[in-house]
N, C-alpha and C positions, 0 to 999 in steps of 0.2 A: 239788845244783849243776846238774843237768840242767834242773830246773824253773826255776831262776834264769835260765839262758841262754835257755830256750825262751820264757819270759814276755816278755823284752825283744825277742826276734826276732819273735815273732808280732805284738806291738803296733806295733813299728816298721814291719813290712811292711804292716799294716792302714792306718796313717795315711799312709805314704809313697806307696802305690800307689792308695789309694781317695780321698784328699783331692781330686784333680781332679774326680772324679764328684760329690762333695759340693758343690764350688764351683759346678758347673753347676746342681745341684739348688737351691742357695740363691739363685742368680741368678734362676732361674725362679720361686721363691717370693717374690722381692722382698725378701730379707733383706739389705739393704744398710746400710753404716755411715753414721751421721749424725755430723757434726762440730760441736763447740762453736763458736759464733760469736765468742767471745772468745779462742779458741785461736790458735796460730801460723798465719799465713796459708798457709804451705806445706801444712798439713794439709787444706786444702779440696780439694786435688787427690785426696785419698783418699776423698772422699764417694762412696758407692755401692758401695765394695768389699765383697764378702760378709763378713758377720760371723757370730757364733754358732759359730765354728769349734771352740769347746770341746767341742761335741757329738762331734766326730770323735775327739779323743784320749781322751775319756771312754769312748766305745764301744771304741776301740782298747785302752785299759787293761783293760776288762772282758774283751775277747776274749783278750788276752794272758794275763791272770791265770787265768781259768777254763780256757782252752785248755791252758796249761802244767800246771795241776793235773790235768787229765783225761789228758793224754799221759804224765805222770810217775806216775800212779796215786796221787798225793797228794790229800788232801781239803783243802777250804778251811777256814781256822781262824777262830775268833771275832775275833781281832785284825785279820786281813786283811780280813774282811768289814766290820768297823767302819770301817776306813780308807776302804773303797769306799763305805760308807753316807754318811760325811761328805762325800766327794768328789761323789757323785751328788746328795746332798741339797742342798748349796750350789750345785751346778751347775744344779739345777732353779730355785732362787731367781734365779740369774743369767739363766737362760733366760727366765723371766717378765719380768724387767727388759728384756732385749734385745728380746723379742717386742713389748712395749709401745712401745719406741722405733721399731721398724719400722712398727707400726700407726699411731702418732701422727705418724710422719715428723719426729721431733725427737730431740735428743741426750739427753733426759731420759725415763726410763721409770718405774719404780717410784719413789714418793716415798722420801725418806731414811729415815723411820721405818718405812715398810712393808718396805723392804729389810732393815733391822736386825731387824725382827720375824721375818722369814723365817729369817734367820741364827740368831736365838736359838732358834727352834723346833727347828731341826735340831741345834743344839749341846746343848740340854737333853736331847733324846732320846738323842744320842750319849753324853752324860755318864752318864745313868742306865743305859744298856745296857752301858757299859764297866765297870761295877761288878759285872756278872753274868758267867756262864759261867766258873766256876773250872775249872782243869784238875785232873789227878790230884794235884798238889802243893798245890791250893787257891789257885793264883795266878790272879787275874782280869786282864783286859787293862789296866785302869787301877786306881789306888787313890786314896785320899783324901789322900795326902802330896804336897807340892810337890816337884818333882824338878829337878835340874840335870844331872848326868851319871848320877847314881843318885838314889834317893829321899833327900830331906833329912829331918832329924828335925822337920819342920814338918807336923804332921798336923791337918787340919781337925776331926777327931773329938775333939780335946781340948775342943771347945766343946759336946760332946754329940752324940747321933746326929742329931737333927733339924736343929739349927743347923749342925752340921758338914757334913751332906749339902747343905744350902742353900748354904753357903760354897763347897763343892767344885764345885757346879753353876755358881755365879757365876764361879769361877776358870776352868772349862772354857769357859764362854761368852766370857769376856774373851780367852782365848787364841785361840779360833776366830774371833771377829769381828775381832780385831786382825790375825791372819794373813791372813784372806781379804780384808780391806780393804787391807792392805799390798800384796798382789799386785795387787789391783784398781787402785790408784792408780799402780802401776809400769807397768801395761799401757797405755802412751801412745805408744810408738815401736815400729816394726816389729821384732819378735823380742826386744825387751828383756825382757819378763816371761817369755817362753818359755825363753830361754837361761838366765836367772837361776834359774828354777825347775828346770831340768835339773840345775844345779849343786847347788842346795839339797836337792832330793829325792834326787839321786844320793848325797848323803852318807849317807842312811839305808840305802842298799845296803851300804855299808861298815860302818856301825854295827850294822845288823841281823845281818850275817854274823859279825861279831866277837862280838856278844852270844850268837849261837848256838853258836859254838865254845867260849865260856867260860860257858855257861849252867849254873846250879846243877842243872838237870835233865839235863845231859849225862852219861851214864854213863862216858864216856871222859875226863872232866875230870881233869887232873892233880891228885892229892890236895893238892899244895902250893899250889894256886890256889883251893881251896874257899872260903877266907875272903874272897876278892874276886870271887867269881862273880856273875853277873847274874841277878836274879830277875825275868825278863821272860817273859811268856807269848808263845809263837810267834815268837821273833825271826827265824827263817829265813823264815817266811811274810811278815814285814814287809819283809825284803830282796827277796822275790819280787814283792810288790805294788809296791814302790818301783821295781824294775827295769821292771815293766810300764808304770808311769807315765812313766818316763824314756824308754823305747823309743818310746812313743806320741808324746811331746813332740818327740823328735829327728826323727821322720818328719814331724810337723806343721811343725816349724821350717823344714824344707826349702822349704815353700810360704809361710811367714810372714815370712821375712827380707826386707829391703828390696830392691826394692819388693814389699810383701806382696801376695799374691794372695788372701789371706783373713785375717781377724782372729779371735782367740779370743773376743772379747766378754766381757761379765760372766759368761756361761755358763762360760767357761774359767778366767778369773782367780779367781772365787770358788771354783770347784771345786779349783783348785790350792792356794789358800790353805787351804782346808778339809783337803785331804789332808796338807799340810805340818803343820798343827796336830795332826791326828789321829796322824800318825807320831811326833811329839814326845811326845804324851801316852802312847801305848801302849808306846813304847820307853823311857819314864821319863827323857826328856831335855828337859823343858819349857823351862827357863830357858836351855838351850844354844841354843834357837831364836833367841835374840837375836844370836848369832854366825852360825849357819847361815843364817838368813834376814836377815842384816845389811843387805843392800841394800834389802829391803822396809821395814826399820825406818827407814833413812835417808829413803827416799821418803815414807813416811807421816809421819815426823817433820817433814819440810820443809813439809808441808801444815799440820800442827798449829801449828808455829812461825810460819808466814806469817799464819795466821788470827788467832792470839793477838796478834802484833805489830801487825797491821792494826787490831784493836779497841782495843788499849791506846794506840796513837799516833793514833787517829782518821784512818786512811786511808793511813799510810805502809807501805811494803813492804820486806822484807829482800831477797827474790828478785824478779826481773823477772816471774816467774810460777811458781806451784807446780802440781804436784810439781816437784822440782828439775831433772829432765831437761829440762823446758820452759824453765827459766832459761838453761841452756846453749844451747838452740836459739835463743833470742832474742839471745844474745850472739854468734851467728854460727857455732857449731859445726855441722858436718855431722851429719845424723841417724845415719849409720853410725858416725862417730867416737864419738858419745855412747854408742851401744849397746855397741860393743866395749870402750870404757873402763869402762863400768858393769859389763859382764860380768867384766872383770878385777878390779874391786873386789869383786864378788860372789864370785868364785873365791877371792880372798885371805881373805875373811871365812869362807867355807866351810872353807878349809884350816885357819884358826885354830880353828874349831869342832871339826873332826875331830881336829886335833892336840891340843886340850885334852882331848877324850874319851880319846885314847890315852895322853896324859901322865898322866891320873888313874890309869889302870891301872898304869903303870910305878911310880907313887909309892905305890900301895896297899900 
């Protein structure tokens, strides 16, 4: 419990108090935001605002996580390190994209396929590593079964070792790219993606702590609950790393809310999506991510629907602009109004996800 609180406090303090220093550094380096020419006209006022702020809360997360483990005398675990690997790895992909934008002085950095290639490389490495590092009970951070609230009886290995492993890797790549791109398209208004990510990743603090208390490896587990215990490696450490991410995001959000003094950029949005996917995979709650990350599903879905409808109807649109938050901007909603209402939607979906998680335990 001490490590849990310490991780959040350290990362919060890091981002809350050091972000102004990073803002001045980024301004000096010329890392300013560039705006789409076809976007809402109000966004052109944001041109030049420092970007790549994801660097700050990634560093804050690392500081909080490792600092808490050091102060508490606990060691880092394979599961926690894998979440950080995915977060940092996709953050690097986003950083390259953001850096090219600042160098080219335009709103496009990496090409679409180049960005996807970077995401896939990180996801493949994560997928393969997540099947390693068994603990004393032989439990690895991830397995080859598809999970919802627990592992489902859908094991890729029924297709054989080679084909099963390939299908498992494809599944992890799908989850990782979907989550990272979902957060990425949501990051279009001041504080929107940051606040929604706090809610979504914060749910894994609750899930991880509950799984720890009801873990099959817990010697104090009530014998009457053994039949419904969780076979998850390092659940408490997943709660700790989630707390570190949330603490760092809260401190960053102080400076990222409207009018934002700094943006997270693709560095931050891809990193957060990667962390979210990794947490779902190693906590064996993959399909539950559809609820926990429901706002990101809606945002990404609006882009897909818009593009599909545009092609099918040869130029017609469902929304005034996608992602859907821009649709409401063009309808005249204030930016702060959209952000707060979308946070409410995100919170309700997260509550539904966590509620489903707990309801499954009660019904077991």
